[in-house]
C-alpha positions, -999 to +999 in steps of 0.1 A: -203-412+747-181-383+734-154-393+758-153-429+746-151-417+710-122-394+718-104-423+735-109-445+705-096-418+682-066-412+704-059-449+705-061-451+667-037-421+663-013-436+688-015-470+670-008-453+636+021-434+651+035-466+667+030-485+634+048-458+614+077-458+638+078-496+637+078-500+599+106-492+575+113-501+539+144-510+520+144-505+482+165-524+456+192-496+456+199-498+493+209-520+522+202-512+558+217-518+593+194-520+623+209-505+655+195-511+690+208-486+715+239-481+692+246-518+686+242-536+653+214-561+656+206-570+620+215-562+584+188-559+557+202-569+523+170-576+505+144-550+495+111-551+513+090-539+543+105-546+578+096-541+615+116-524+642+112-515+678+102-479+680+123-455+700+148-483+707+160-494+673+174-471+646+180-476+609+208-465+587+207-468+549+236-474+525+236-469+488+248-501+471+249-487+435+281-483+416+301-452+426+329-434+408+360-419+423+374-395+397+405-374+402+400-337+400+435-329+388+461-351+370+487-366+394+524-366+387+543-399+388+580-407+381+589-434+356+620-456+358+638-429+337+631-403+364+607-385+341+574-370+352+541-381+336+506-367+343+480-394+350+442-389+351+424-420+364+390-431+378+377-461+399+343-478+397+333-493+431+304-504+452+297-516+487+301-554+490+297-558+528+276-532+546+287-543+580+324-543+571+319-509+554+304-495+585+330-509+609+360-498+587+350-463+576+319-456+597+298-457+566+314-424+555+316-423+517+342-396+518+366-417+539+360-446+515+369-424+485+401-411+502+411-447+510+406-458+474+424-427+460+454-434+483+455-470+472+453-461+435+481-435+438+503-459+456+497-486+430+504-462+401+535-449+418+548-484+422+539-496+386+551-464+369+584-465+388+592-499+372+586-488+336+598-463+310+578-435+294+571-455+263+559-485+283+534-465+305+520-445+275+515-473+250+535-504+255+521-519+288+491-498+296+466-527+297+489-547+320+492-517+343+454-513+345+449-550+353+475-550+380+461-518+395+426-533+396+437-564+414+457-544+440+431-518+446+404-545+449+424-565+474+428-534+496+392-523+491+378-557+504+393-548+538+368-519+541+338-538+526+341-524+491+344-541+458+363-525+429+347-531+396+371-512+373+401-490+373+409-469+342+436-445+331+418-417+312+449-399+302+487-404+305+505-373+293+541-361+294+549-328+310+556-299+287+594-301+292+595-339+284+570-335+255+592-310+238+622-332+242+603-363+230+590-344+200+624-332+191+638-367+193+609-380+172+615-353+146+652-362+145+643-399+142+618-392+114+644-371+095+670-399+099+645-424+085+636-401+057+672-395+047+678-433+047+648-438+025+660-410+001+695-425+000+680-459-007+657-445-034+685-426-051+707-457-051+679-477-066+672-450-092+709-449-102+709-487-105+677-487-127+691-458-148+724-477-153+705-509-163+684-489-187+715-472-203+732-506-206+701-521-223+699-491-246+735-495-257+730-532-262+699-526-283+716-499-304+746-521-309+724-550-320+704-527-343+736-513-358+750-548-363+718-559-380+717-528-402+753-533-413+745-569-421+715-558-442+735-530-458+764-553-466+741-579-481+724-552-502+758-539-514+769-574-522+737-580-543+741-546-560+777-553-568+767-587-582+740-571-604+765-545-616+790-572-624+765-593-643+754-562-663+790-553-670+797-588-682+767-588-706+776-554-723+807-537-710+803-508-734+767-500-723+777-503-687+805-478-692+781-455-711+755-457-682+781-449-656+794-419-677+758-405-678+756-408-640+789-390-638+777-362-661+745-359-640+763-355-607+790-332-622+767-308-639+739-308-612+741-270-607+744-243-634+773-226-616+794-258-616+828-253-634+850-281-647+884-276-664+896-306-684+914-313-716+891-315-746+903-350-755+898-362-720+881-396-715+855-378-695+840-363-727+842-396-746+805-401-749+798-365-753+819-365-784+804-397-798+770-400-781+758-426-806+780-453-791+807-471-809 
């Protein structure tokens, strides 16, 4: 009885071991290749539970999530002006064909990264060699990125990899070129500033000249109007004096003599030497009139 129980237990254990060796799972982050004696017999692209022949078939898993190839140090590239620029880039990629990936790079992620890095560097070298420093830094950066993505993706398809994105994180000038560019920018800014100052000075002189001309015109018109008013007033005063003189010449003469006395003897220190019978003292000698 004990022997039969032992046999049953052993059979159950063996069955469990065989079942564990015969079952394998593939989750949603992976794909798997089933090998039979070293040869590919099937590829599991969907997540789930699968069977295999124990001890004969082997499983190799591949991560199909998005990977990033990021350069550790900026690379130097020459522009069409034979000037060095420092470029820092990265690539987003994932496995598109597990079988092709395994055949091309042996499923080795390091080899795939090296292949992508080489393709990116070759593409950057070709694109930067066609363009100037200004174009690669700001002018045509988006165009360069799109061309690179297409070229790198075409080459990556050959090893079963899909390139999702290629980006330039940084494009900088070397220190020598940066100093030269900054000096040139400074000289250009100074030239523009001097042009603006010259233009502003010319405009200010023009405005000042226009203001001076308007001032002279306003003063001339005001002087003309004042002279006209003054002349009109003098004419009216002369007409009044003339009418008064015609009505009583003797009174008019007397009034004018009083004005003359008032102006002549305004100050106590004034001194006047005249003949006693001078006409100037006419009304002082006979103040009562005729």
